[in-house]
N, C-alpha and C positions, 0 to 999 in steps of 0.2 A: 024618419028612417033610421036615425042613429040614436034614438032615445034621449034627445036633448043635449048630447055632447057633440063635440066636433068630430069629423071623420078621423082625424089623427088620434083622437083619444078613445075611440070606440074599440072595445075588446074584440078583435076580429080573428086573432091568431092563437092557435094552440102552440105549445112549445115545439111540437113536431113540425107545425107549419113554418115556424121561424127557422128551425134547423134546416129544413128543406129549402126554403127561400134563400137562405144565406150560404147554402152548401157547406155546412159545418156540422161537426158531430153533436148529436143530441146531448151526450153526457157533458160536453164542454159547456154548452149553453146552460144546462141545468145547474151546473156548479156556479156560474156567474149569477144566476137568478136566486138560487136557494142556498148559497154558501153555508156550510155547516158550522164553522167556528168563527167566521168573519162576516161582516156586513155584506150583503149582496152588492155587487158592483153596478147593477142596474136596479133602479127603484121599482119595486113591485109590492103588491099587497101581501098580506100574510097567507092568503089562500092561493091555491094553484089555479087561479082564474085565467082566462085567455089574455093574451098580451095585446097592446095596442100598437099602432104604427110607429109611435115615437120610441117605444121600447124596442121594437124590431130595429129601428134605425140606430139606436145606441149599441145594440148587439153588433150591427154592421161595423160601426166605428171601432169598437173594442177588438173585433176579429181582425180588422185591418192593422190596428196598432200592434197586436200580438204577432201576427204572421208576417207582416211586411216591414215593421219597424223594430221588432224584437223587444218591445217595451213589456216589462213584467206586469203581471196582474196587480201586485201590490202597489206599484207606481201609478197605474191607471186608477185604481181605487182611491189612492191618496189624492190625486188631482181632482177626481170627480167629487169625492166627499168634501174637499176643501171648498170647491165652487158652490156646491149645494148649500153648505153651511153659511158661507160669507155672502152669497148673492141670492139665496133662497130661490134657486131655479132647479127644476126637477130633472132636466136633461142637459147638463152642461157640455157633454162631449159632442153633442150635435148642434151646439150653438155656433154660428159662424164666427163669433168672436174668439173661439178657441184657436183660430188660425192666426189672426193678425190684430185682434182687439187690443186697444191701448190701455184699457182698464187695468189698474194695478193687480187686481185679483186674477184676471186672465193671464197677465204676464207671469205671475208667480206659478200658476198652474202649468203654463207652457214650459217654464223652467224645470218643473218636476218631471215632465214628460221628455223634454229634450235632453236633459242630463242622462236620462235612462237609455237613450239610443246610442250614446257614444259617437254621435255625429256632430258636424258643425251646425250651428244654430240656423243659418240661412237654409241649408239643405234640408234640415229637419222640418222647418216651417213649411217649405214647399211640399214635403212628403205628407205632412198633416193636411195640407190643402188638397191633396189628391182625393182623399175620401170625402172632404167637405164638398168638393166639386161634383161628387156623384149625387148630391142632394139638391132639390129645389126648395126654396124657402118662401113662406108667406110673409105678411107684414109684421109678424110678431117674433121673428127670428126662430121660428119652428119649421122644420121641414114638412112638406106635404107630398113629396115625390122622392123615390129612391131609384137609382139606376145601378143594379148590381153588376159587378164585373163578369164578363163572359170569357173564361179561359185567359184572363189577364189582359184582354183587349180594352182599349180606351173608348170604343164605340158605346153608345147608349141605346142599344137595340132592345133591351129588356127593361120594363118599367114596372115599379110597384107603387101603386097609387090607391090609397084607401077609399077613394071616391069611385074607382072603376073596378067592377067585378069583385066587390067586397075585398079589395086589397090583394087579390091573387096576382102573381106575376103575369104580365101580358106583353105582347109585342108592341113596342113603342109606336104611337100613332094609330093604334087600332084598339079594339076591344077584345081581340082574340087572345085567349089565355095560352100560356105555354103548355098547360095540360092538354088543351084541345089539339095542339100541333102534335104532341107526343102520342096521344091516343090514335090519331090518324096515321102517323108514321108507323107505329107498332102494328096497326091493322093492315099495313101493306101499301099505303099510299106513298107515292114518291114525293120528295121534297118539292120538286118542280110543280107537281099537280096541286099540292097544298098551297104553294105560293100563288099559282094562277087562280085557284078556286076562291081564295080570300083576298086576292089583289094585293099581295104583300111582296115586298122585295125578297128575292131568293136568299140574299145574304142574311136577312133578319130571321128567316125560317131556319137557316143553318145555325144561326146563333142560338135560337131557341133550343135546338137539339143539343148543341154544345153545352149550353147552360144547364139543361136538365141532366146531362151526363157527367157533369163535373163533380 
């Protein structure tokens, strides 16, 4: 089904798909992936091929660091390239060790990021942990599920899983895509009827609409 590669590494997403899934500007994402004068902050091939789930997850992490922690892109790039070079790992910003790992290399990378936030270290580690907590990990320290934020809420009602619906955002605990909910809502169905018809909690249906509208 995935051409001999893991679901996380299967190229499922266009740049536009990632932009929409993460509710971020396409132009911003493109600059991270195809930087003109500097190395891309996310590891990609030389061609504009579809992205995989791990690349989508790194974009999620970078977007959080930029918007919520105020870390500059050069600082994020510096930490990412350092870890890629020293540890030979392709996706360092979504490795759970970036939060509390005791390895000297991760400690140094955190120092690069934490100094950039102008916050205290403990507080910043907790804030980095916030985006790590939106990921579920397999046994290889690679994420296989992402829960994007919905209007800043902590609930995990929207799920992105490359094994379900080819990685489209779905309502957690179901196979119902956010796109399906929005199509029905725009066609005139009430949120209550959608929830009843698919046997989904009304709050999750409301979250799907809020997520798509953000």
